[in-house]
MILUM-387187 format. One record per residue (C-alpha): residue number from 1; x, y, z. Coordinates in nm, 2 decimals. Example, Ala and Ser with C-alpha at 12.3 -4.5 7.8 and 13.67 -1.06 7.14 Angstrom:
+------+--------+--------+--------+
! panu !      x !      y !      z !
+------+--------+--------+--------+
!    1 !   1.23 !  -0.45 !   0.78 !
!    2 !   1.37 !  -0.11 !   0.71 !
+------+--------+--------+--------+
***
This chain:
+------+--------+--------+--------+
! panu !      x !      y !      z !
+------+--------+--------+--------+
!    1 !  -6.01 !  -6.74 !   7.95 !
!    2 !  -6.14 !  -6.42 !   7.78 !
!    3 !  -6.30 !  -6.41 !   7.44 !
!    4 !  -6.42 !  -6.15 !   7.20 !
!    5 !  -6.64 !  -6.14 !   6.89 !
!    6 !  -6.58 !  -5.79 !   6.77 !
!    7 !  -6.31 !  -5.52 !   6.71 !
!    8 !  -6.36 !  -5.15 !   6.69 !
!    9 !  -6.10 !  -4.89 !   6.57 !
!   10 !  -6.13 !  -4.52 !   6.51 !
!   11 !  -5.94 !  -4.32 !   6.25 !
!   12 !  -6.02 !  -3.95 !   6.25 !
!   13 !  -6.39 !  -3.91 !   6.19 !
!   14 !  -6.44 !  -4.27 !   6.10 !
!   15 !  -6.51 !  -4.58 !   6.31 !
!   16 !  -6.49 !  -4.93 !   6.18 !
!   17 !  -6.66 !  -5.22 !   6.36 !
!   18 !  -6.58 !  -5.58 !   6.27 !
!   19 !  -6.79 !  -5.87 !   6.39 !
!   20 !  -6.69 !  -6.23 !   6.38 !
!   21 !  -6.91 !  -6.54 !   6.34 !
!   22 !  -6.72 !  -6.71 !   6.62 !
!   23 !  -6.57 !  -6.60 !   6.94 !
!   24 !  -6.19 !  -6.55 !   6.95 !
!   25 !  -5.98 !  -6.62 !   7.25 !
!   26 !  -5.77 !  -6.32 !   7.36 !
!   27 !  -5.40 !  -6.37 !   7.33 !
!   28 !  -5.22 !  -6.45 !   7.65 !
!   29 !  -5.01 !  -6.14 !   7.72 !
!   30 !  -4.86 !  -6.30 !   8.03 !
!   31 !  -4.61 !  -6.50 !   7.82 !
!   32 !  -4.26 !  -6.35 !   7.84 !
!   33 !  -4.05 !  -6.23 !   7.55 !
!   34 !  -3.72 !  -6.40 !   7.48 !
!   35 !  -3.54 !  -6.11 !   7.65 !
!   36 !  -3.76 !  -6.12 !   7.95 !
!   37 !  -3.71 !  -6.50 !   7.98 !
!   38 !  -3.33 !  -6.45 !   7.97 !
!   39 !  -3.34 !  -6.20 !   8.25 !
!   40 !  -3.55 !  -6.43 !   8.46 !
!   41 !  -3.31 !  -6.72 !   8.40 !
!   42 !  -3.02 !  -6.50 !   8.51 !
!   43 !  -3.21 !  -6.42 !   8.83 !
!   44 !  -3.27 !  -6.78 !   8.90 !
!   45 !  -2.91 !  -6.87 !   8.84 !
!   46 !  -2.80 !  -6.61 !   9.09 !
!   47 !  -3.06 !  -6.70 !   9.36 !
!   48 !  -2.86 !  -6.84 !   9.65 !
!   49 !  -3.18 !  -6.95 !   9.82 !
!   50 !  -3.26 !  -7.21 !   9.56 !
!   51 !  -3.11 !  -7.56 !   9.54 !
!   52 !  -2.95 !  -7.69 !   9.22 !
!   53 !  -3.26 !  -7.90 !   9.15 !
!   54 !  -3.49 !  -7.61 !   9.20 !
!   55 !  -3.29 !  -7.39 !   8.97 !
!   56 !  -3.29 !  -7.66 !   8.70 !
!   57 !  -3.67 !  -7.69 !   8.72 !
!   58 !  -3.74 !  -7.31 !   8.71 !
!   59 !  -3.50 !  -7.26 !   8.42 !
!   60 !  -3.65 !  -7.55 !   8.23 !
!   61 !  -4.00 !  -7.40 !   8.27 !
!   62 !  -3.88 !  -7.06 !   8.15 !
!   63 !  -3.70 !  -7.21 !   7.85 !
!   64 !  -4.01 !  -7.42 !   7.76 !
!   65 !  -4.21 !  -7.10 !   7.75 !
!   66 !  -4.04 !  -7.01 !   7.42 !
!   67 !  -4.01 !  -7.36 !   7.28 !
!   68 !  -4.31 !  -7.33 !   7.05 !
!   69 !  -4.20 !  -6.99 !   6.93 !
!   70 !  -3.86 !  -7.14 !   6.84 !
!   71 !  -4.01 !  -7.45 !   6.68 !
!   72 !  -4.24 !  -7.23 !   6.46 !
!   73 !  -3.95 !  -7.01 !   6.36 !
!   74 !  -3.73 !  -7.30 !   6.26 !
!   75 !  -4.01 !  -7.46 !   6.07 !
!   76 !  -4.07 !  -7.14 !   5.87 !
!   77 !  -3.70 !  -7.13 !   5.78 !
!   78 !  -3.70 !  -7.50 !   5.67 !
!   79 !  -4.01 !  -7.48 !   5.47 !
!   80 !  -4.04 !  -7.14 !   5.28 !
!   81 !  -4.37 !  -7.11 !   5.10 !
!   82 !  -4.51 !  -6.87 !   4.84 !
!   83 !  -4.64 !  -6.56 !   5.02 !
!   84 !  -4.98 !  -6.42 !   4.97 !
!   85 !  -5.10 !  -6.09 !   5.10 !
!   86 !  -5.33 !  -6.15 !   5.40 !
!   87 !  -5.64 !  -5.95 !   5.49 !
!   88 !  -5.46 !  -5.84 !   5.81 !
!   89 !  -5.16 !  -5.71 !   5.62 !
!   90 !  -5.39 !  -5.52 !   5.38 !
!   91 !  -5.58 !  -5.36 !   5.67 !
!   92 !  -5.27 !  -5.27 !   5.86 !
!   93 !  -5.12 !  -5.09 !   5.56 !
!   94 !  -5.45 !  -4.91 !   5.49 !
!   95 !  -5.47 !  -4.80 !   5.86 !
!   96 !  -5.12 !  -4.66 !   5.85 !
!   97 !  -5.20 !  -4.47 !   5.54 !
!   98 !  -5.53 !  -4.34 !   5.67 !
!   99 !  -5.38 !  -4.24 !   6.01 !
!  100 !  -5.08 !  -4.05 !   5.89 !
!  101 !  -5.13 !  -3.90 !   5.54 !
!  102 !  -5.38 !  -3.65 !   5.42 !
!  103 !  -5.48 !  -3.42 !   5.13 !
!  104 !  -5.18 !  -3.21 !   5.04 !
!  105 !  -4.91 !  -3.45 !   5.15 !
!  106 !  -4.68 !  -3.59 !   4.88 !
!  107 !  -4.69 !  -3.91 !   4.67 !
!  108 !  -4.34 !  -3.97 !   4.53 !
!  109 !  -4.22 !  -4.23 !   4.28 !
!  110 !  -3.85 !  -4.31 !   4.27 !
!  111 !  -3.72 !  -4.49 !   3.96 !
!  112 !  -3.38 !  -4.61 !   3.84 !
!  113 !  -3.21 !  -4.52 !   3.51 !
!  114 !  -3.00 !  -4.84 !   3.52 !
!  115 !  -3.13 !  -5.20 !   3.50 !
!  116 !  -3.12 !  -5.50 !   3.73 !
!  117 !  -3.09 !  -5.32 !   4.06 !
!  118 !  -3.12 !  -5.57 !   4.35 !
!  119 !  -3.34 !  -5.52 !   4.65 !
!  120 !  -3.04 !  -5.50 !   4.87 !
!  121 !  -2.89 !  -5.22 !   4.67 !
!  122 !  -3.23 !  -5.04 !   4.64 !
!  123 !  -3.28 !  -5.06 !   5.01 !
!  124 !  -2.94 !  -4.89 !   5.07 !
!  125 !  -3.02 !  -4.62 !   4.82 !
!  126 !  -3.36 !  -4.56 !   4.98 !
!  127 !  -3.22 !  -4.53 !   5.32 !
!  128 !  -2.96 !  -4.28 !   5.19 !
!  129 !  -3.24 !  -4.08 !   5.02 !
!  130 !  -3.44 !  -4.06 !   5.34 !
!  131 !  -3.13 !  -3.93 !   5.52 !
!  132 !  -3.06 !  -3.66 !   5.26 !
!  133 !  -3.43 !  -3.56 !   5.25 !
!  134 !  -3.44 !  -3.52 !   5.62 !
!  135 !  -3.12 !  -3.31 !   5.61 !
!  136 !  -3.29 !  -3.07 !   5.37 !
!  137 !  -3.66 !  -3.08 !   5.48 !
!  138 !  -3.63 !  -3.18 !   5.85 !
!  139 !  -3.81 !  -3.48 !   5.99 !
!  140 !  -4.12 !  -3.63 !   5.82 !
!  141 !  -4.33 !  -3.95 !   5.81 !
!  142 !  -4.30 !  -4.19 !   5.52 !
!  143 !  -4.46 !  -4.51 !   5.40 !
!  144 !  -4.32 !  -4.69 !   5.10 !
!  145 !  -4.40 !  -4.99 !   4.88 !
!  146 !  -4.16 !  -5.15 !   4.62 !
!  147 !  -4.24 !  -5.28 !   4.28 !
!  148 !  -4.05 !  -5.49 !   4.03 !
!  149 !  -4.04 !  -5.37 !   3.67 !
!  150 !  -4.02 !  -5.60 !   3.37 !
!  151 !  -3.66 !  -5.51 !   3.31 !
!  152 !  -3.57 !  -5.63 !   3.66 !
!  153 !  -3.53 !  -5.30 !   3.83 !
!  154 !  -3.70 !  -5.19 !   4.15 !
!  155 !  -3.89 !  -4.86 !   4.19 !
!  156 !  -4.05 !  -4.71 !   4.50 !
!  157 !  -4.39 !  -4.55 !   4.56 !
!  158 !  -4.36 !  -4.33 !   4.87 !
!  159 !  -4.60 !  -4.13 !   5.08 !
!  160 !  -4.44 !  -3.84 !   5.27 !
!  161 !  -4.59 !  -3.57 !   5.48 !
!  162 !  -4.39 !  -3.28 !   5.35 !
!  163 !  -4.66 !  -3.03 !   5.27 !
!  164 !  -4.45 !  -2.76 !   5.10 !
!  165 !  -4.18 !  -2.83 !   4.85 !
!  166 !  -4.09 !  -2.51 !   4.66 !
!  167 !  -4.20 !  -2.55 !   4.29 !
!  168 !  -3.86 !  -2.42 !   4.18 !
!  169 !  -3.69 !  -2.72 !   4.34 !
!  170 !  -3.91 !  -2.95 !   4.15 !
!  171 !  -3.84 !  -2.77 !   3.82 !
!  172 !  -3.47 !  -2.72 !   3.85 !
!  173 !  -3.39 !  -3.08 !   3.95 !
!  174 !  -3.30 !  -3.02 !   4.31 !
!  175 !  -3.55 !  -3.28 !   4.43 !
!  176 !  -3.44 !  -3.53 !   4.16 !
!  177 !  -3.08 !  -3.48 !   4.25 !
!  178 !  -3.14 !  -3.58 !   4.61 !
!  179 !  -3.24 !  -3.92 !   4.48 !
!  180 !  -2.97 !  -3.93 !   4.22 !
!  181 !  -3.05 !  -4.26 !   4.04 !
!  182 !  -3.32 !  -4.17 !   3.79 !
!  183 !  -3.65 !  -3.99 !   3.74 !
!  184 !  -3.85 !  -3.87 !   4.04 !
!  185 !  -4.22 !  -3.80 !   4.01 !
!  186 !  -4.40 !  -3.59 !   4.28 !
!  187 !  -4.77 !  -3.54 !   4.31 !
!  188 !  -4.99 !  -3.40 !   4.58 !
!  189 !  -5.20 !  -3.67 !   4.74 !
!  190 !  -5.54 !  -3.66 !   4.58 !
!  191 !  -5.87 !  -3.76 !   4.75 !
!  192 !  -5.73 !  -3.97 !   5.04 !
!  193 !  -6.06 !  -4.16 !   5.08 !
!  194 !  -6.10 !  -4.37 !   5.40 !
!  195 !  -6.36 !  -4.60 !   5.23 !
!  196 !  -6.17 !  -4.86 !   5.04 !
!  197 !  -6.39 !  -4.88 !   4.74 !
!  198 !  -6.33 !  -4.51 !   4.67 !
!  199 !  -5.97 !  -4.50 !   4.77 !
!  200 !  -5.79 !  -4.52 !   4.43 !
!  201 !  -5.44 !  -4.44 !   4.57 !
!  202 !  -5.47 !  -4.68 !   4.86 !
!  203 !  -5.60 !  -4.96 !   4.63 !
!  204 !  -5.32 !  -4.90 !   4.38 !
!  205 !  -5.05 !  -4.93 !   4.65 !
!  206 !  -5.21 !  -5.24 !   4.80 !
!  207 !  -5.21 !  -5.39 !   4.45 !
!  208 !  -4.83 !  -5.33 !   4.44 !
!  209 !  -4.80 !  -5.49 !   4.78 !
!  210 !  -4.99 !  -5.80 !   4.65 !
!  211 !  -4.75 !  -5.83 !   4.35 !
!  212 !  -4.44 !  -5.76 !   4.55 !
!  213 !  -4.52 !  -6.03 !   4.81 !
!  214 !  -4.61 !  -6.29 !   4.54 !
!  215 !  -4.27 !  -6.24 !   4.38 !
!  216 !  -4.01 !  -6.49 !   4.50 !
!  217 !  -3.74 !  -6.22 !   4.50 !
!  218 !  -3.92 !  -6.06 !   4.80 !
!  219 !  -3.90 !  -6.37 !   5.02 !
!  220 !  -3.77 !  -6.28 !   5.36 !
!  221 !  -3.80 !  -5.90 !   5.29 !
!  222 !  -4.01 !  -5.65 !   5.47 !
!  223 !  -4.35 !  -5.61 !   5.30 !
!  224 !  -4.33 !  -5.23 !   5.31 !
!  225 !  -4.10 !  -4.96 !   5.44 !
!  226 !  -4.21 !  -4.71 !   5.71 !
!  227 !  -4.08 !  -4.45 !   5.94 !
!  228 !  -4.08 !  -4.51 !   6.31 !
!  229 !  -4.30 !  -4.21 !   6.38 !
!  230 !  -4.62 !  -4.34 !   6.22 !
!  231 !  -4.93 !  -4.35 !   6.43 !
!  232 !  -5.14 !  -4.66 !   6.46 !
!  233 !  -5.51 !  -4.68 !   6.55 !
!  234 !  -5.61 !  -4.81 !   6.89 !
!  235 !  -5.81 !  -5.13 !   6.86 !
!  236 !  -6.07 !  -5.22 !   7.11 !
!  237 !  -6.18 !  -5.59 !   7.14 !
!  238 !  -6.50 !  -5.70 !   7.31 !
!  239 !  -6.86 !  -5.80 !   7.29 !
!  240 !  -7.04 !  -5.67 !   6.98 !
!  241 !  -7.35 !  -5.56 !   7.17 !
!  242 !  -7.14 !  -5.37 !   7.43 !
!  243 !  -6.93 !  -5.21 !   7.16 !
!  244 !  -7.24 !  -5.09 !   6.97 !
!  245 !  -7.39 !  -4.96 !   7.29 !
!  246 !  -7.07 !  -4.76 !   7.37 !
!  247 !  -7.10 !  -4.58 !   7.03 !
!  248 !  -7.42 !  -4.42 !   7.15 !
!  249 !  -7.21 !  -4.21 !   7.40 !
!  250 !  -7.03 !  -4.02 !   7.12 !
!  251 !  -7.10 !  -3.65 !   7.09 !
!  252 !  -7.18 !  -3.68 !   6.72 !
!  253 !  -7.43 !  -3.88 !   6.52 !
!  254 !  -7.31 !  -4.19 !   6.34 !
!  255 !  -7.38 !  -4.24 !   5.97 !
!  256 !  -7.32 !  -4.58 !   5.81 !
!  257 !  -7.10 !  -4.52 !   5.50 !
!  258 !  -6.98 !  -4.87 !   5.41 !
!  259 !  -7.02 !  -5.23 !   5.50 !
!  260 !  -6.97 !  -5.59 !   5.38 !
!  261 !  -7.00 !  -5.95 !   5.50 !
!  262 !  -6.77 !  -6.23 !   5.38 !
!  263 !  -6.76 !  -6.60 !   5.45 !
!  264 !  -6.45 !  -6.72 !   5.63 !
!  265 !  -6.39 !  -7.09 !   5.71 !
!  266 !  -6.24 !  -7.06 !   6.05 !
!  267 !  -6.47 !  -6.78 !   6.17 !
!  268 !  -6.79 !  -6.85 !   5.98 !
!  269 !  -6.80 !  -6.49 !   5.86 !
!  270 !  -6.66 !  -6.14 !   5.91 !
!  271 !  -6.90 !  -5.85 !   5.90 !
!  272 !  -6.75 !  -5.51 !   5.87 !
!  273 !  -6.94 !  -5.18 !   5.92 !
!  274 !  -6.79 !  -4.83 !   5.88 !
!  275 !  -6.95 !  -4.52 !   6.03 !
!  276 !  -6.87 !  -4.16 !   5.99 !
!  277 !  -6.91 !  -3.93 !   6.28 !
!  278 !  -7.14 !  -3.64 !   6.18 !
!  279 !  -7.05 !  -3.37 !   6.43 !
!  280 !  -7.31 !  -3.12 !   6.56 !
!  281 !  -7.29 !  -2.82 !   6.79 !
!  282 !  -7.48 !  -2.81 !   7.12 !
!  283 !  -7.73 !  -2.53 !   7.11 !
!  284 !  -7.79 !  -2.41 !   7.47 !
+------+--------+--------+--------+
***
């Protein structure tokens, strides 16, 4: 069984290395998905070279492969619990933001004029807005969070990578008409800092995620909305010493720009270090 005690991911000119106080067993990727198991079961059923007993045994093994998965799923449905934003969810959202949006992209807030708009209705309105936006501005990436206002209405905070929207369309209401349900506020993304403690916009959106997930109205709903064309960072898992040694092979110098260490019960601790690649030119 393979284990790892560190993870490394690169986002642009930044590299983040996380070290754990305990070794973690790598997930068994040999387990088949539900669809794969069903295909295997059909093959077994059609195999004329197997006896009835042999077929029953093989099918039982394949079905048992997904038993824990089904049991967990049913338990979750029977016993819904208050949802809290996890560290993993926070990091995943932050990575999507860092990988896909940059200075000059747009930060859009969509609001409703009417009150008490349900999440279901808001989701339909958002999907229709995306379709109309793409009809006018072609394809683009988006990442959106939802918030509940005190009056019971949902509003959206959306990142989109449409760099150039004519100023006239913002002033004459064209952009607002595409939404059609209330006020639309558009800003250029300002200072998209990778380092969390300086990233005002990222921290604000994560705060909205925290509040959204804690609200009982969000139970069973997606935490955030995203386009299918978002890039995700590649994560390398391995031995801490080996990972740090591999960083020496980079063409640029590494400068530590952030770091923290927190105590975690099941891992003893998590130590995170962020480096910035300081590029230099070879002088020959």
